[in-house]
PyMOL CGO cylinders between C-alpha atoms (Angstrom):
from pymol import cmd
from pymol.cgo import CYLINDER

trace = [
    CYLINDER, 154.98, 142.49, 185.28, 153.87, 142.15, 181.68, 0.3, 1, 1, 1, 1, 1, 1,
    CYLINDER, 153.87, 142.15, 181.68, 150.49, 140.47, 181.37, 0.3, 1, 1, 1, 1, 1, 1,
    CYLINDER, 150.49, 140.47, 181.37, 150.90, 139.26, 177.82, 0.3, 1, 1, 1, 1, 1, 1,
    CYLINDER, 150.90, 139.26, 177.82, 153.05, 139.77, 174.74, 0.3, 1, 1, 1, 1, 1, 1,
    CYLINDER, 153.05, 139.77, 174.74, 150.10, 141.48, 173.00, 0.3, 1, 1, 1, 1, 1, 1,
    CYLINDER, 150.10, 141.48, 173.00, 150.59, 144.46, 175.34, 0.3, 1, 1, 1, 1, 1, 1,
    CYLINDER, 150.59, 144.46, 175.34, 153.90, 145.28, 173.62, 0.3, 1, 1, 1, 1, 1, 1,
    CYLINDER, 153.90, 145.28, 173.62, 154.30, 147.43, 170.50, 0.3, 1, 1, 1, 1, 1, 1,
    CYLINDER, 154.30, 147.43, 170.50, 157.26, 147.76, 168.17, 0.3, 1, 1, 1, 1, 1, 1,
    CYLINDER, 157.26, 147.76, 168.17, 158.77, 151.11, 167.21, 0.3, 1, 1, 1, 1, 1, 1,
    CYLINDER, 158.77, 151.11, 167.21, 157.20, 150.94, 163.71, 0.3, 1, 1, 1, 1, 1, 1,
    CYLINDER, 157.20, 150.94, 163.71, 153.79, 150.24, 165.26, 0.3, 1, 1, 1, 1, 1, 1,
    CYLINDER, 153.79, 150.24, 165.26, 154.10, 153.23, 167.61, 0.3, 1, 1, 1, 1, 1, 1,
    CYLINDER, 154.10, 153.23, 167.61, 155.27, 155.44, 164.73, 0.3, 1, 1, 1, 1, 1, 1,
    CYLINDER, 155.27, 155.44, 164.73, 152.30, 154.41, 162.59, 0.3, 1, 1, 1, 1, 1, 1,
    CYLINDER, 152.30, 154.41, 162.59, 149.83, 154.93, 165.44, 0.3, 1, 1, 1, 1, 1, 1,
    CYLINDER, 149.83, 154.93, 165.44, 151.22, 158.42, 166.20, 0.3, 1, 1, 1, 1, 1, 1,
    CYLINDER, 151.22, 158.42, 166.20, 151.76, 159.29, 162.52, 0.3, 1, 1, 1, 1, 1, 1,
    CYLINDER, 151.76, 159.29, 162.52, 155.41, 160.14, 163.04, 0.3, 1, 1, 1, 1, 1, 1,
    CYLINDER, 155.41, 160.14, 163.04, 158.66, 158.63, 161.84, 0.3, 1, 1, 1, 1, 1, 1,
    CYLINDER, 158.66, 158.63, 161.84, 160.47, 155.82, 163.59, 0.3, 1, 1, 1, 1, 1, 1,
    CYLINDER, 160.47, 155.82, 163.59, 163.35, 158.21, 164.27, 0.3, 1, 1, 1, 1, 1, 1,
    CYLINDER, 163.35, 158.21, 164.27, 160.96, 160.45, 166.23, 0.3, 1, 1, 1, 1, 1, 1,
    CYLINDER, 160.96, 160.45, 166.23, 159.86, 157.51, 168.38, 0.3, 1, 1, 1, 1, 1, 1,
    CYLINDER, 159.86, 157.51, 168.38, 163.51, 156.64, 169.05, 0.3, 1, 1, 1, 1, 1, 1,
    CYLINDER, 163.51, 156.64, 169.05, 164.12, 160.26, 170.10, 0.3, 1, 1, 1, 1, 1, 1,
    CYLINDER, 164.12, 160.26, 170.10, 161.14, 160.11, 172.47, 0.3, 1, 1, 1, 1, 1, 1,
    CYLINDER, 161.14, 160.11, 172.47, 162.63, 156.96, 174.03, 0.3, 1, 1, 1, 1, 1, 1,
    CYLINDER, 162.63, 156.96, 174.03, 166.09, 158.57, 174.37, 0.3, 1, 1, 1, 1, 1, 1,
    CYLINDER, 166.09, 158.57, 174.37, 164.78, 161.70, 176.14, 0.3, 1, 1, 1, 1, 1, 1,
    CYLINDER, 164.78, 161.70, 176.14, 165.09, 161.76, 179.93, 0.3, 1, 1, 1, 1, 1, 1,
    CYLINDER, 165.09, 161.76, 179.93, 161.57, 161.20, 181.24, 0.3, 1, 1, 1, 1, 1, 1,
    CYLINDER, 161.57, 161.20, 181.24, 160.42, 160.34, 177.73, 0.3, 1, 1, 1, 1, 1, 1,
    CYLINDER, 160.42, 160.34, 177.73, 158.63, 157.32, 176.36, 0.3, 1, 1, 1, 1, 1, 1,
    CYLINDER, 158.63, 157.32, 176.36, 159.40, 154.23, 178.44, 0.3, 1, 1, 1, 1, 1, 1,
    CYLINDER, 159.40, 154.23, 178.44, 160.63, 151.23, 176.50, 0.3, 1, 1, 1, 1, 1, 1,
    CYLINDER, 160.63, 151.23, 176.50, 161.67, 147.67, 177.23, 0.3, 1, 1, 1, 1, 1, 1,
    CYLINDER, 161.67, 147.67, 177.23, 164.86, 146.37, 175.72, 0.3, 1, 1, 1, 1, 1, 1,
    CYLINDER, 164.86, 146.37, 175.72, 164.99, 142.64, 175.10, 0.3, 1, 1, 1, 1, 1, 1,
    CYLINDER, 164.99, 142.64, 175.10, 168.47, 142.06, 173.75, 0.3, 1, 1, 1, 1, 1, 1,
    CYLINDER, 168.47, 142.06, 173.75, 168.57, 144.24, 170.64, 0.3, 1, 1, 1, 1, 1, 1,
    CYLINDER, 168.57, 144.24, 170.64, 164.77, 144.47, 170.41, 0.3, 1, 1, 1, 1, 1, 1,
    CYLINDER, 164.77, 144.47, 170.41, 162.85, 147.47, 171.72, 0.3, 1, 1, 1, 1, 1, 1,
    CYLINDER, 162.85, 147.47, 171.72, 159.20, 147.19, 172.75, 0.3, 1, 1, 1, 1, 1, 1,
    CYLINDER, 159.20, 147.19, 172.75, 156.77, 149.73, 174.20, 0.3, 1, 1, 1, 1, 1, 1,
    CYLINDER, 156.77, 149.73, 174.20, 153.85, 148.87, 176.47, 0.3, 1, 1, 1, 1, 1, 1,
    CYLINDER, 153.85, 148.87, 176.47, 150.53, 150.22, 175.23, 0.3, 1, 1, 1, 1, 1, 1,
    CYLINDER, 150.53, 150.22, 175.23, 149.90, 151.69, 178.68, 0.3, 1, 1, 1, 1, 1, 1,
    CYLINDER, 149.90, 151.69, 178.68, 153.27, 153.52, 178.60, 0.3, 1, 1, 1, 1, 1, 1,
    CYLINDER, 153.27, 153.52, 178.60, 152.41, 154.97, 175.18, 0.3, 1, 1, 1, 1, 1, 1,
    CYLINDER, 152.41, 154.97, 175.18, 149.01, 156.18, 176.42, 0.3, 1, 1, 1, 1, 1, 1,
    CYLINDER, 149.01, 156.18, 176.42, 150.64, 157.77, 179.49, 0.3, 1, 1, 1, 1, 1, 1,
    CYLINDER, 150.64, 157.77, 179.49, 153.33, 159.44, 177.37, 0.3, 1, 1, 1, 1, 1, 1,
    CYLINDER, 153.33, 159.44, 177.37, 150.77, 160.88, 174.94, 0.3, 1, 1, 1, 1, 1, 1,
    CYLINDER, 150.77, 160.88, 174.94, 148.59, 162.17, 177.80, 0.3, 1, 1, 1, 1, 1, 1,
    CYLINDER, 148.59, 162.17, 177.80, 151.62, 163.90, 179.35, 0.3, 1, 1, 1, 1, 1, 1,
    CYLINDER, 151.62, 163.90, 179.35, 152.54, 165.53, 176.02, 0.3, 1, 1, 1, 1, 1, 1,
    CYLINDER, 152.54, 165.53, 176.02, 149.02, 166.84, 175.44, 0.3, 1, 1, 1, 1, 1, 1,
    CYLINDER, 149.02, 166.84, 175.44, 149.05, 168.86, 178.67, 0.3, 1, 1, 1, 1, 1, 1,
]
cmd.load_cgo(trace, "trace")
């Protein structure tokens, strides 16, 4: 369960943090086993913890 709305990042926020384009973030989300995302209607949000986990997995 989500603790608070502050735990969620937008695609532009993730792209800025990772210094990549928004299209790259969308590709990460679309990959099987890729970056986990929450869809709320048409909105897409990423938990900070899911981003940290994804980046740790990619750095191995």
